[in-house]
N, C-alpha and C positions, 0 to 999 in steps of 0.2 A: 552480614545475613541478615538482621534483626531489623538495620536501618531502612533492608530494602526491603522487605515485607513490609514495614509501617507504610513507604510510602508506598507500596501497592493497594495498600488498603484505602487508600485517598483517591488511586485514580484508576480511570476506566480498564488500567493493565492488569489486575487484580486475579484474571484471569489464566494468567504466565505461572500460576504456580501451580496449576495445575493442570500442565500439558509439557513436556517431551524434548518437545522440536518445534519448530517455527519457521514459514516460509513468506517471506517479506518484499513486496512489489512496489518498488520507488523508492529504493534505500537510500538514495544520496548515499552524503559519507557517513552511515553507518552510526550518526547517534546515538541510536540506544543499546550499541553493543558492547556497553559494561554492564547496565542492567539486564540483557539478556547473558553474561558470564555470567554475574553473581546469582543469580536462578541455575546455572548449570546447563541452559539451551541448547539442542544443535540447533543451527540458524545459517537459512541459504540466503542471501543477500541478491537479490538479483534490481540492475539499476543501466538505462539505456547509454547516456549520456557519456561517451569516450574521458574524459579529460575528467569529469564528475568521480567512473568506475576507477581509475587507476590511484585517488584520493581513499575510494573505500578499502581496496588492495592494499594500500601502506596502513590505513587504520587498523586493519583485522589481523597485521601479524602481532602477534605472540595469542592469538584466538584459534584458538588449534581445532575448537568446533563449531568454528563459522568461516563461511566460502561465500563466495563472491563470485558471481557470474553474469555476464553482459547480453541484457536482449531488451526488445521491447516487447510485451506481451500488450495483447490486445483479443481479441476475438477470433483473430482473422490472425491465418500463418500464408507467408511468405508475402505480405501485401507491405507498400513504401508508403511510407507516413513520412507527412513536412514536419519536425520534430522541433519548436520554437523555442529557443534557447532564450531565459529572464538573466535581467542581470544581477538578481538574487542569486541563482542557478534552479532556489528552493519551488521557486515560480511554473519553471520549465514544464509546457506539456504538449501533445497531438491539435490539444481545439487552442480557438483564439483567444485572445482575453472578451472577458463584456463590463460584466459589474465587477472584477478585480480590483481597480483601479478607485473604485466608492471605499475599501479597506486597503487597499497599499497603493498611494498613487505616486510613488515613486517609481513600482517595479514597469517593468514593461521587456519589449521582445528586442535581444541584440543581433539574433543570429538564428537562421533555422538549419540541420542537419535533414536529411534524405534518410531515414532508418530503415531497415525491413523489420518486419514483429511474429511475433511468434506466439500460438493459446500457451497459456501454462499447461495442457495437457500435455501436447508434441515437446513440449521442453522436458517431462519428466521422462518421455521415450528418451528424446536427443539426449540426453546427459544424465542416464540411464537412476534416473533417483526414486527411492523408494517412497510413496508416499506416502505410507506406515509408520516412518520416521517426523512426521513434521503433523501434529495435531491440531497448529493453527495457522490459518492466513492474513496475515495484514496488507494493509494495500494507503500508499499512498501517491497516488498520480494524476492528483489535479485536473478532474472531472471525468478520466475516462475509466472508473473504477468497477460501471458496468460493464464495459468491454474486458476487461478483466474476469470478471466470475461469466461470462459467458461463453469465454474461453475454459473456462476450467469445469464445465457441467461434468463430463463423466467422471474428472476425480474429487468433483468437492465433496460426495459424500465420506472422504477421509477426513476432512475437518470439521473439528468438534466447536471449532469457535473463530468464526468472522469477523476482523474489525475494519475498519475502515474508517478514514475521512471523508465528510461530504455536507457541502451545502444544503440549504431548503429554499433557496435562490441560484437564476441563473450565472454562476459566479464568470464561470468561460463559459463561450458560446454555444450551444449545445450539452455544455456538460451531464448527468446525469445529478440526478438532485436526489433527496432523503427519501422521500415517495419512492421513486421509480429500486433505489434498490430495499427498502421494506418489502414492497411487491413481489419481488423477484426470491428473495429472503424468504419469505412466507413460503411463495411457488413451489420452492428447493427443502421444503421441511425446518425452517430454522425460527427462532424466536427472538425478538431481543431480549439481551442481556444486560448493559448497561448502555446508558447514553452522556454525556458531558459535551455542556457546551465550550467554546474555545475562541471565537472570532465568532463579532457580531459587524455587520453591513449598519452603518448611520442612517441611509433609507431606508432597510426594513429585511431582514433576514440572515440567519447566523449558521454557522459550523460547526461541525458534532462530531466529536470521534465517538461512534458506534461500535459494541459489539453486538455479533450475533452466535446465538448454542441451539448446535445442532439438536435439534425432539429427539428424543431417546424415545 
């Protein structure tokens, strides 16, 4: 436990020490599952890609407090999206690539799936999820994070913290950017808690992990 707490002091996830549950939208294969487990967190993972979801479920065996559900979360219910699958899977998105290749030139889309969306608010109702069990929302949805937030407005105030990965340049076509997220979070009563740069575009622009904390 000591090593995990020391690690958290050096990264943007230190807020995890102050909560008991996490909603993680854009789960991929659950890479953070061991960190969450060490902190005894209840976790709901949400992943839209069928084959990745199957890997996620397998990875969560042995983690009884962590559950995975397969959904595409946006700001609309029952809307059909073309979901682009990237050759590295991690860069898959409902949005087209734009400046992404300036950072990762070997990444490209290899397939497209038709997926129907759900809002986080409707998902809570459908899956009978008690929002009071989760004090943090974490998002990594490759440019559509603002859509996730807009679809969560009725339940947003349940979250003490919101963490998102976001660029300050159009890495995906029409993606939300840091200024957009900042404006939204301010409007809904949050302030920036921490910001850490995690990637840089050679031609300008950076990617950040940003954590927002609800004002009391």
